[in-house]
Kinemage of the C-alpha trace (Angstrom):
@kinemage 1
@onewidth
@group {chain A} dominant
@subgroup {mainchain}
@vectorlist {calphas} color= white
{ca met a 1} P -0.004 0.033 -0.008
{ca asp a 2} L 1.342 3.484 -0.942
{ca arg a 3} L 2.609 5.508 2.097
{ca asn a 4} L 0.461 8.402 1.070
{ca val a 5} L -2.661 6.294 1.116
{ca gln a 6} L -1.614 4.894 4.555
{ca arg a 7} L -1.565 8.414 5.908
{ca leu a 8} L -5.204 8.888 4.948
{ca glu a 9} L -6.465 6.355 7.619
{ca val a 10} L -9.666 7.418 9.160
{ca leu a 11} L -11.151 6.864 12.553
{ca asn a 12} L -14.139 4.773 11.473
{ca gly a 13} L -12.464 1.485 11.641
{ca gly a 14} L -8.904 2.342 10.672
{ca asn a 15} L -9.262 1.464 6.971
{ca ala a 16} L -7.320 3.726 4.588
{ca tyr a 17} L -10.161 3.852 2.070
{ca gly a 18} L -12.785 5.143 4.523
{ca val a 19} L -14.698 1.926 4.976
{ca asp a 20} L -16.260 1.475 8.434
{ca thr a 21} L -14.772 -1.895 9.221
{ca his a 22} L -16.320 -1.833 12.768
{ca lys a 23} L -19.750 -1.718 11.298
{ca val a 24} L -19.000 -4.458 8.751
{ca leu a 25} L -17.602 -6.696 11.425
{ca arg a 26} L -20.640 -5.997 13.732
{ca asn a 27} L -23.151 -6.752 11.019
{ca thr a 28} L -21.177 -9.884 10.084
{ca tyr a 29} L -21.388 -11.216 13.644
{ca trp a 30} L -25.112 -10.423 13.906
{ca leu a 31} L -25.869 -12.194 10.669
{ca leu a 32} L -23.599 -15.127 11.681
{ca ala a 33} L -25.534 -15.528 14.829
{ca leu a 34} L -28.896 -15.322 12.921
{ca ser a 35} L -27.710 -17.987 10.508
{ca leu a 36} L -27.619 -20.539 13.306
{ca leu a 37} L -31.412 -20.549 13.364
{ca pro a 38} L -31.988 -21.875 9.787
{ca thr a 39} L -29.116 -24.276 10.244
{ca val a 40} L -30.663 -25.860 13.266
{ca gly a 41} L -34.071 -25.810 11.425
{ca gly a 42} L -32.535 -27.609 8.425
{ca ala a 43} L -30.798 -30.207 10.641
{ca trp a 44} L -34.142 -30.886 12.589
{ca leu a 45} L -36.034 -31.297 9.357
{ca gly a 46} L -33.428 -33.644 7.967
{ca met a 47} L -33.398 -35.826 11.105
{ca thr a 48} L -37.146 -35.738 11.368
{ca thr a 49} L -37.954 -36.745 7.753
{ca gly a 50} L -34.818 -38.867 7.181
{ca val a 51} L -34.652 -37.525 3.631
{ca leu a 52} L -30.912 -38.004 3.294
{ca thr a 53} L -30.855 -41.498 4.852
{ca gln a 54} L -32.850 -42.667 1.730
{ca met a 55} L -29.990 -41.564 -0.580
{ca ser a 56} L -26.696 -43.301 -1.273
{ca pro a 57} L -23.560 -41.560 0.016
{ca gly a 58} L -22.609 -40.771 -3.602
{ca met a 59} L -26.008 -39.202 -4.327
{ca ser a 60} L -25.985 -37.142 -1.127
{ca thr a 61} L -22.422 -35.904 -1.985
{ca leu a 62} L -23.520 -34.846 -5.400
{ca leu a 63} L -26.554 -33.112 -3.886
{ca phe a 64} L -24.222 -31.301 -1.470
{ca phe a 65} L -21.945 -29.957 -4.128
{ca val a 66} L -24.662 -28.986 -6.537
{ca gly a 67} L -26.870 -27.299 -3.888
{ca ala a 68} L -24.060 -25.634 -1.915
{ca tyr a 69} L -22.325 -24.194 -4.901
{ca gly a 70} L -25.588 -23.227 -6.540
{ca leu a 71} L -26.695 -21.311 -3.457
{ca met a 72} L -23.267 -19.729 -2.916
{ca phe a 73} L -23.425 -18.430 -6.409
{ca gly a 74} L -26.900 -17.007 -5.650
{ca val a 75} L -25.529 -15.318 -2.454
{ca asn a 76} L -22.640 -13.820 -4.369
{ca ala a 77} L -24.968 -12.563 -7.075
{ca thr a 78} L -27.287 -10.778 -4.578
{ca lys a 79} L -24.805 -9.704 -2.009
{ca asn a 80} L -25.422 -6.002 -2.537
{ca ser a 81} L -29.125 -6.187 -1.776
{ca ser a 82} L -31.416 -7.415 1.025
{ca thr a 83} L -32.131 -10.443 -1.076
{ca gly a 84} L -28.579 -11.489 -0.368
{ca val a 85} L -29.511 -11.990 3.300
{ca phe a 86} L -32.335 -14.298 2.494
{ca met a 87} L -30.126 -16.272 0.050
{ca leu a 88} L -27.610 -16.665 2.774
{ca leu a 89} L -30.203 -17.868 5.279
{ca gly a 90} L -31.525 -20.324 2.594
{ca phe a 91} L -27.969 -21.584 2.154
{ca thr a 92} L -27.424 -22.086 5.891
{ca phe a 93} L -30.801 -23.985 5.985
{ca phe a 94} L -29.474 -26.286 3.219
{ca met a 95} L -26.147 -26.757 5.087
{ca gly a 96} L -28.109 -27.752 8.220
{ca leu a 97} L -30.096 -30.233 6.164
{ca met a 98} L -26.958 -31.718 4.781
{ca leu a 99} L -25.487 -31.976 8.291
{ca ser a 100} L -28.513 -33.958 9.576
{ca arg a 101} L -27.239 -37.311 8.270
{ca leu a 102} L -24.116 -37.042 10.463
{ca leu a 103} L -26.025 -35.684 13.373
{ca gly a 104} L -28.541 -38.456 13.169
{ca val a 105} L -25.761 -41.060 13.217
{ca val a 106} L -24.231 -39.530 16.240
{ca leu a 107} L -27.407 -38.863 18.216
{ca his a 108} L -29.160 -42.223 17.378
{ca gly a 109} L -26.113 -44.547 17.148
{ca tyr a 110} L -24.333 -43.440 20.322
{ca ser a 111} L -25.499 -43.359 23.944
{ca asn a 112} L -23.420 -40.264 24.593
{ca gly a 113} L -24.383 -38.707 21.185
{ca ala a 114} L -25.994 -35.576 22.747
{ca ser a 115} L -22.888 -34.897 24.768
{ca ile a 116} L -20.715 -35.208 21.688
{ca val a 117} L -22.773 -32.784 19.820
{ca met a 118} L -22.727 -30.209 22.614
{ca thr a 119} L -18.978 -30.632 23.042
{ca ala a 120} L -18.371 -30.168 19.347
{ca phe a 121} L -20.595 -27.065 19.414
{ca gly a 122} L -18.717 -25.701 22.485
{ca gly a 123} L -15.351 -26.467 20.796
{ca thr a 124} L -16.423 -24.638 17.620
{ca ala a 125} L -17.479 -21.641 19.687
{ca gly a 126} L -14.210 -21.676 21.460
{ca val a 127} L -12.378 -21.768 18.098
{ca phe a 128} L -14.342 -18.879 16.817
{ca phe a 129} L -13.806 -16.618 19.861
{ca gly a 130} L -10.096 -17.610 20.079
{ca met a 131} L -9.371 -17.000 16.384
{ca ala a 132} L -11.517 -13.813 16.193
{ca thr a 133} L -9.609 -12.420 19.055
{ca leu a 134} L -6.232 -13.451 17.507
{ca ala a 135} L -7.255 -11.707 14.342
{ca thr a 136} L -7.457 -8.463 16.140
{ca val a 137} L -3.892 -8.578 17.410
{ca val a 138} L -2.104 -10.078 14.422
{ca lys a 139} L -0.492 -7.283 12.395
{ca arg a 140} L 1.342 -9.147 9.632
{ca asp a 141} L -0.089 -9.824 6.185
{ca leu a 142} L -1.722 -13.226 6.028
{ca ser a 143} L -1.869 -13.563 2.235
{ca asn a 144} L 0.900 -16.205 2.091
{ca leu a 145} L -0.983 -18.243 4.865
{ca thr a 146} L -4.191 -17.960 2.878
{ca arg a 147} L -2.691 -19.547 -0.176
{ca phe a 148} L -1.211 -22.309 1.951
{ca leu a 149} L -4.506 -22.933 3.673
{ca phe a 150} L -6.424 -22.966 0.351
{ca ile a 151} L -4.048 -25.636 -1.050
{ca gly a 152} L -4.428 -27.661 2.118
{ca ala a 153} L -8.261 -27.441 1.869
{ca ile a 154} L -8.238 -28.746 -1.794
{ca ile a 155} L -6.003 -31.628 -0.738
{ca ala a 156} L -8.333 -32.442 2.141
{ca ile a 157} L -11.370 -32.482 -0.081
{ca val a 158} L -9.742 -34.804 -2.529
{ca ala a 159} L -8.570 -37.085 0.276
{ca ser a 160} L -12.112 -37.123 1.725
{ca leu a 161} L -13.586 -38.117 -1.708
{ca ile a 162} L -10.999 -40.913 -2.035
{ca asn a 163} L -11.692 -42.132 1.487
{ca met a 164} L -15.424 -42.492 0.645
{ca phe a 165} L -14.218 -45.607 -1.354
{ca val a 166} L -11.432 -46.721 0.839
{ca gln a 167} L -13.375 -46.289 4.194
{ca ser a 168} L -10.308 -46.002 6.326
{ca thr a 169} L -10.911 -44.891 9.983
{ca ala a 170} L -7.387 -43.708 10.448
{ca ala a 171} L -7.437 -41.666 7.271
{ca met a 172} L -10.815 -40.193 8.322
{ca leu a 173} L -9.393 -39.070 11.684
{ca ala a 174} L -6.250 -37.610 10.015
{ca ile a 175} L -8.330 -35.787 7.373
{ca ser a 176} L -10.800 -34.463 9.975
{ca thr a 177} L -7.933 -33.238 12.178
{ca ala a 178} L -6.301 -31.482 9.234
{ca val a 179} L -9.690 -29.873 8.180
{ca met a 180} L -10.169 -28.689 11.730
{ca val a 181} L -6.823 -27.010 11.829
{ca ile a 182} L -7.087 -25.532 8.368
{ca phe a 183} L -10.526 -23.972 8.868
{ca ser a 184} L -9.726 -22.800 12.394
{ca leu a 185} L -6.946 -20.706 10.871
{ca phe a 186} L -9.269 -19.618 8.098
{ca val a 187} L -11.520 -18.081 10.714
{ca met a 188} L -8.641 -15.837 11.783
{ca val a 189} L -7.825 -14.992 8.190
{ca asp a 190} L -11.400 -14.161 7.263
{ca val a 191} L -12.063 -12.060 10.369
{ca lys a 192} L -8.780 -10.194 9.812
{ca arg a 193} L -9.738 -9.528 6.206
{ca val a 194} L -12.766 -7.686 7.476
{ca ile a 195} L -10.817 -5.783 10.028
{ca asp a 196} L -8.215 -4.680 7.363
{ca gly a 197} L -10.928 -3.689 4.985
{ca gly a 198} L -10.171 -6.501 2.459
{ca glu a 199} L -13.787 -7.662 2.699
{ca thr a 200} L -16.358 -4.790 2.927
{ca asn a 201} L -19.523 -6.798 2.218
{ca tyr a 202} L -20.910 -8.285 5.454
{ca ile a 203} L -22.965 -10.858 3.647
{ca met a 204} L -19.867 -12.389 1.942
{ca ala a 205} L -17.905 -12.107 5.158
{ca thr a 206} L -20.631 -14.041 6.989
{ca leu a 207} L -20.677 -16.666 4.307
{ca asn a 208} L -16.850 -17.159 4.478
{ca ile a 209} L -16.805 -17.376 8.318
{ca tyr a 210} L -19.903 -19.654 8.381
{ca leu a 211} L -18.202 -22.136 6.082
{ca asp a 212} L -15.135 -22.111 8.198
{ca leu a 213} L -17.091 -22.896 11.411
{ca tyr a 214} L -19.296 -25.424 9.614
{ca asn a 215} L -16.147 -27.337 8.615
{ca val a 216} L -14.633 -27.012 12.201
{ca phe a 217} L -17.925 -28.273 13.695
{ca gln a 218} L -18.264 -31.178 11.361
{ca ser a 219} L -14.634 -32.132 11.860
{ca leu a 220} L -14.839 -31.956 15.604
{ca leu a 221} L -18.016 -34.089 15.545
{ca ile a 222} L -16.236 -36.814 13.590
{ca ile a 223} L -13.151 -36.765 15.740
{ca leu a 224} L -15.088 -36.806 19.032
{ca thr a 225} L -17.386 -39.588 17.914
{ca ser a 226} L -14.461 -41.663 16.713
{ca leu a 227} L -12.441 -41.253 19.907
{ca thr a 228} L -15.118 -41.030 22.654
{ca gly a 229} L -18.327 -42.408 21.153
{ca asn a 230} L -20.146 -45.255 22.950
{ca arg a 231} L -22.228 -47.288 20.545
{ca arg a 232} L -25.614 -48.268 21.602
């Protein structure tokens, strides 16, 4: 950034281009909290109806990619209007629905399933607050870390798809641990991007952080179930 631009920093969030980053971050956190409601609603509906249990793993994976990327495209296309908020909430409802299969296995297949879910939720909340706090004190540029994390995420996705056919418990644990670490760091990166003014749209900021936390929660759920689950 040019030094003359740096000298133009304003008081409304400390961004050199005059963006009120405090307001963007505040709106992001509010919308992130609101997004939990449709997520829970989608998960409840999925477990109640068992709609995903009637699909093969391959079909549900295909539905996930088509639905998730389609809705994310819709969020991006409407991010500058109030429609974007409803698109985002629709996306989080869909993600809750897709999570219902895993939640159903944990809650119905393990005697301590409810405890595992609550522990995973608490751990995810801890990751969020810890990484969001860290983002406020880190001063260095994280662009190199972002590229490294993106590559790691791609590798983890490919490994997960391969493991669908291999069905290795050890590989599943290793992948879940890697995903948890990668997306925990992504929380810090995405919050810092808002703080630095790199992301000025609170809808897109919410989408990014939501996806980070979704992956952290899902990974924690798998890890805790594998290590501490008591089958009925």
